[in-house]
C-alpha positions in Angstrom: -11.6 -1.8 25.4 -8.1 -0.3 24.8 -6.4 -2.8 22.4 -3.4 -0.5 21.9 -2.4 -1.0 25.5 -1.8 -4.7 24.8 1.2 -6.3 23.1 0.3 -7.0 19.4 0.4 -10.8 19.9 -2.3 -10.5 22.6 -4.8 -8.4 20.5 -7.7 -10.6 19.4 -8.8 -10.0 15.9 -6.1 -7.5 15.1 -2.8 -7.4 13.3 0.2 -9.3 14.9 2.9 -8.0 12.6 3.6 -5.1 10.2 1.8 -5.4 6.9 2.3 -3.5 3.6 -0.7 -3.3 1.2 -1.1 -1.9 -2.3 -4.5 -0.2 -2.8 -5.6 0.5 -6.4 -8.6 2.4 -7.5 -9.4 1.5 -11.1 -10.8 3.6 -13.9 -14.3 2.6 -15.2 -14.0 -0.2 -17.8 -16.6 -0.2 -20.6 -17.7 -3.0 -22.9 -19.3 -2.2 -26.2 -22.9 -3.2 -26.5 -24.1 -2.4 -30.1 -25.0 1.3 -30.0 -23.9 2.0 -26.4 -21.0 1.5 -24.0 -21.9 -0.2 -20.8 -19.8 -0.1 -17.6 -18.3 -3.5 -16.7 -18.3 -3.5 -12.9 -16.7 -7.0 -12.8 -13.4 -5.9 -14.4 -10.6 -4.7 -12.2 -7.9 -4.4 -14.8 -8.4 -0.8 -15.9 -5.7 1.9 -15.5 -5.3 2.6 -11.8 -6.7 6.0 -11.1 -5.5 5.9 -7.5 -2.3 4.1 -6.2 -1.7 4.0 -2.4 0.8 2.0 -0.4 -0.4 1.4 3.2 2.0 0.4 5.9 0.2 -0.9 9.0 2.5 -1.3 12.0 1.1 -2.7 15.2 4.4 -2.4 17.0 4.5 1.4 16.5 0.7 1.6 16.4 0.8 3.6 13.1 -1.0 3.8 9.8 1.0 5.3 7.0 -0.4 5.9 3.5 1.8 6.8 0.6 0.1 8.1 -2.5 1.9 7.5 -5.8 0.9 9.9 -8.6 -0.6 7.9 -11.5 1.6 9.8 -14.0 4.9 8.7 -12.3 7.3 7.4 -14.9 8.6 3.8 -14.2 10.1 0.9 -16.0 7.6 -1.9 -16.8 9.4 -5.1 -17.8 8.7 -5.9 -21.5 7.0 -2.5 -22.0 9.8 0.0 -21.3 9.2 3.4 -19.7 5.5 3.9 -18.9 3.2 5.8 -16.5 2.8 3.7 -13.4 -1.0 3.5 -13.8 -0.5 1.4 -16.9 0.8 -1.6 -15.0 -2.7 -2.7 -13.8 -4.1 -2.4 -17.3 -1.3 -4.4 -18.8 -1.0 -7.3 -16.3 -3.6 -6.8 -13.6 -3.0 -6.3 -9.8 -0.1 -8.9 -9.7 1.9 -6.9 -12.2 0.9 -3.6 -10.6 2.1 -5.0 -7.2 5.4 -6.1 -8.7 6.0 -2.8 -10.5 5.2 -0.7 -7.5 7.3 -2.9 -5.2 10.3 -2.7 -7.6 10.0 1.0 -8.0 9.8 1.7 -4.2 12.2 -1.0 -3.2 9.9 -2.4 -0.6 8.0 -5.8 -0.6 4.2 -5.6 -0.7 2.4 -8.3 1.2 -1.1 -7.9 -0.3 -3.2 -6.0 -2.9 -6.7 -4.5 -2.9 -8.3 -3.2 -6.1 -11.5 -1.1 -5.7 -13.7 -0.5 -8.8 -14.7 3.2 -8.8 -18.4 2.4 -8.5 -17.7 0.6 -5.2 -16.8 4.0 -3.7 -20.3 5.2 -4.3 -21.9 2.4 -2.3 -19.3 2.5 0.5 -19.8 6.2 1.1 -23.6 6.0 0.9 -23.6 3.1 3.4 -21.6 5.3 5.8 -24.2 8.1 5.5 -21.9 10.4 3.5 -18.4 11.9 4.2 -17.9 15.5 5.3 -15.0 17.4 3.6 -14.1 21.0 2.8 -14.3 21.8 -0.9 -11.5 24.2 -1.7 -12.8 25.6 -4.9 -15.7 25.4 -7.3 -15.7 22.1 -9.2 -17.9 22.0 -12.2 -17.4 19.7 -15.2 -18.6 16.6 -17.0 -16.6 13.4 -16.5 -17.5 11.5 -19.6 -15.3 8.5 -18.7 -17.3 7.9 -15.5 -20.5 9.3 -17.0 -20.5 11.6 -14.0 -21.6 15.3 -13.7 -19.6 17.1 -11.1 -20.9 20.3 -9.6 -19.5 21.1 -6.1 -19.5 24.5 -4.4 -16.7 25.7 -2.0 -17.1 25.1 1.7 -17.9 22.3 4.1 -20.2 19.6 2.6 -21.3 16.1 3.5 -20.9 14.3 0.2 -23.0 11.5 -1.2 -21.3 8.6 -2.9 -21.7 10.2 -6.4 -20.4 13.5 -5.1 -17.5 11.8 -3.4 -16.5 10.1 -6.7 -16.6 13.5 -8.4 -14.5 15.1 -5.7 -11.7 12.4 -5.8 -11.7 12.2 -9.7 -11.6 16.0 -10.4 -8.4 16.9 -12.3 -9.3 20.2 -13.9 -7.0 22.6 -12.0 -3.4 23.9 -12.4 -1.9 20.9 -10.6 -3.8 18.2 -12.5 -3.2 14.8 -11.0 -1.2 16.2 -8.1 -4.1 18.4 -7.0 -6.4 15.3 -7.2 -4.1 13.4 -4.9 -4.2 16.2 -2.4 -8.0 16.0 -2.5 -7.9 12.2 -2.2 -5.8 12.6 1.0 -8.4 15.1 2.4 -11.1 12.6 1.5 -9.2 9.6 3.0 -8.7 11.5 6.3 -12.4 12.3 6.4 -13.2 8.7 5.7 -10.9 7.5 8.5 -12.5 10.0 10.9 -16.0 8.8 10.0 -15.1 5.1 10.2 -13.6 5.5 13.7 -16.9 6.7 15.1 -18.7 4.0 17.1 -22.0 4.4 15.1 -20.1 3.4 11.9 -19.3 0.0 13.1 -22.9 -1.1 13.0 -22.4 -1.0 9.2 -19.5 -3.5 9.1 -21.5 -6.4 7.7 -22.9 -4.4 4.8 -19.5 -2.8 4.1 -18.0 -6.3 3.8 -20.8 -7.3 1.4 -20.1 -4.2 -0.8 -16.4 -5.2 -0.6 -17.1 -8.6 -2.0 -18.9 -7.1 -5.0 -16.6 -4.3 -5.9 -13.2 -5.3 -4.5 -10.6 -7.8 -5.9 -8.0 -8.8 -3.3 -5.8 -11.6 -2.1 -6.8 -10.9 1.5 -9.3 -13.2 3.2 -12.3 -11.7 5.0 -10.7 -12.6 8.3 -7.6 -10.7 7.4 -9.6 -7.7 6.2 -11.5 -7.7 9.5 -8.2 -7.8 11.4 -7.0 -4.8 9.4 -10.2 -2.8 10.1 -10.0 -3.7 13.8 -6.4 -2.5 14.0 -7.0 0.8 12.1 -9.9 1.6 14.3 -7.6 1.7 17.4 -4.9 3.9 15.8 -5.1 7.5 17.1 -5.3 10.4 14.6 -1.8 11.6 15.5 -0.4 8.2 14.4 -2.0 8.4 11.0 0.0 9.9 8.2 -0.9 10.5 4.5 1.9 11.6 2.2 2.5 11.9 -1.5 5.6 10.7 -3.3 7.6 13.9 -3.8 8.9 14.8 -7.3 8.5 17.3 -10.0 6.7 17.8 -13.3 8.4 16.9 -16.5 8.0 18.9 -19.7 5.2 16.6 -20.8 3.4 16.8 -17.4 4.6 13.4 -16.1 5.7 13.1 -12.5 9.5 12.5 -12.1 10.9 11.1 -8.9 14.6 10.7 -8.1 16.1 7.6 -6.4 17.1 9.7 -3.3 13.5 11.0 -2.9 12.2 7.4 -3.1 14.6 6.1 -0.5 13.9 8.9 1.9 10.1 8.7 1.8 10.1 4.9 1.9 12.4 5.0 4.9 9.9 7.2 6.7 7.1 5.0 5.6 8.8 1.9 7.1 9.5 3.7 10.4 13.2 4.5 10.1 14.5 7.5 12.2 15.6 10.4 10.0 18.4 12.8 10.8 17.0 16.1 12.3 17.1 19.2 10.1 17.9 22.8 11.0 15.5 25.7 10.6 17.3 26.7 7.4 16.4 23.3 5.8 12.7 23.8 6.4 10.9 25.4 3.4 7.7 27.1 4.6 4.7 28.1 2.6 2.1 30.3 4.3 -1.6 30.3 3.4 -3.5 33.0 5.1 -7.0 31.8 6.1 -7.5 34.3 8.9 -9.7 37.4 9.0 -6.7 39.7 8.8 -5.4 40.0 5.2 -2.0 41.2 6.5 -1.4 38.3 8.8 0.4 36.1 6.2 3.1 38.8 5.4 3.6 39.6 9.1 3.9 35.9 9.9 6.5 35.4 7.2 8.7 38.2 8.7 8.4 36.5 12.1 9.5 33.1 10.7 12.3 34.6 8.7 13.6 36.3 11.8 13.6 32.9 13.5 15.8 31.4 10.7 13.3 29.7 8.4 13.1 29.9 4.6 9.7 31.2 3.6 9.1 30.3 -0.1 5.5 31.6 -0.6 2.8 33.7 1.1 -0.7 33.7 -0.3 -4.3 34.1 0.7 -6.5 31.1 1.0 -9.8 32.0 -0.7 -12.5 29.6 0.4 -16.1 30.8 0.4 -16.7 29.9 4.0 -16.0 31.4 7.5 -12.4 32.3 8.4 -10.4 29.7 10.3 -9.9 30.2 14.0 -7.3 27.5 14.4 -4.0 27.2 12.5 -3.1 24.0 10.7 0.6 23.1 10.3 1.0 20.6 7.5 3.9 18.2 7.4 4.1 17.9 3.7 6.7 15.1 3.3 6.1 12.7 6.2 8.2 15.1 8.4 6.1 15.7 11.6 9.3 16.6 13.6 9.8 19.6 11.3 6.2 20.6 11.7 6.4 20.3 15.5 9.5 22.5 15.5 7.6 25.1 13.6 4.7 24.8 16.0 7.0 25.5 18.9 8.2 28.7 17.3 4.5 29.6 16.8 3.9 29.5 20.6 2.5 25.9 20.3 -0.5 27.2 18.4 -2.2 25.1 15.7 -2.8 21.5 14.8 -0.1 19.4 13.1 -1.4 17.3 10.2 0.8 14.7 8.6 -0.4 14.8 4.9 0.7 16.2 1.5 -2.2 18.6 1.2 -0.2 21.9 1.3 2.1 23.6 -1.2 4.0 20.9 -3.2 7.2 23.0 -3.1 7.3 23.3 0.7 8.3 20.9 3.4 5.9 22.6 5.9 2.8 24.5 4.9 1.1 26.8 7.5 -2.6 27.5 7.0 -2.7 30.5 9.3 -5.8 31.1 11.4 -6.9 33.9 13.8 -5.2 32.2 16.8 -1.8 33.5 15.5 -2.9 37.2 15.6 -1.6 37.8 19.2 1.8 36.2 18.2 2.4 38.3 15.1 1.1 41.5 16.8 3.6 41.0 19.6 6.4 40.4 17.1 5.5 43.6 15.2 5.4 45.6 18.5 8.8 44.3 19.6 10.3 45.0 16.1 9.0 48.6 16.2 10.5 49.0 19.6 
């Protein structure tokens, strides 16, 4: 009943040792049929729309997911400098695995390639996935032959709507914004999959997997992975994006030091603690008080933090009551330090869904009102 209380080698049907897996979501591949183009669902060698490296560690009881932007510049042997998403199109999942492994400097044990149409059936089989839509999304995705029209707020998305949500790129951040939405979606999927009622669908999910997934994992290995992930608590799940910066052409540039640091965290290495001056905080005010963000920034600066941005979070839904503290770069220790200085208010989320220039993003809710009011009163005194 509580498999995490057992040593890994005694867990039946679960992982016995750490495993690193490359997950790829491929673009739709079309074949020409006279006067029309038909989607070829059997092909898994399109450009990889989504690239995620998963580290599953039964000894630490953690699941860590690292999203690699598809526009990241890498060296592909024989082809020179290319966007990393081209590797799968050039040489299939084996080349993609080798290129990603070489770029990150970490061995990858297995690969899983999901055709984009498989996402539709997987989500529909689970009965939909509930996410918060941050802004109006309306456009026609001609590549996927998909009309996207999503309103802001909380929605339970169907399979087609989910595909539109994770593929949408028409905002200021382009592919980086899409990765942030993919992380929101993946967390929602994990939450839904961990519910007991979802496990009644395991047989059908495996059938869908056989049709839309190409992998070197056996069904027994996939079942072991699912069993392990099911037992990992939310606080031990992290989703992080490979940090970097935009080039002049819009590509994503990542330095060797940034790769080494994020991979070390992915693999479970301890990292040297930072001081408050090293923490770059962005504040997104989602409370009912329009002045709370500015007042919170004054409080945090007084405590020694660097506040790089303060803005209002405009979502057409009710104001947040609880604060969210986002560890933007797989740095939950920094986020918990900030939480302590906020009077232990808020939930820490280990995901790259905040301001990309920050190390910690605070989505401020109404629960911080007493704290900032007290600080204002003490300052006036």
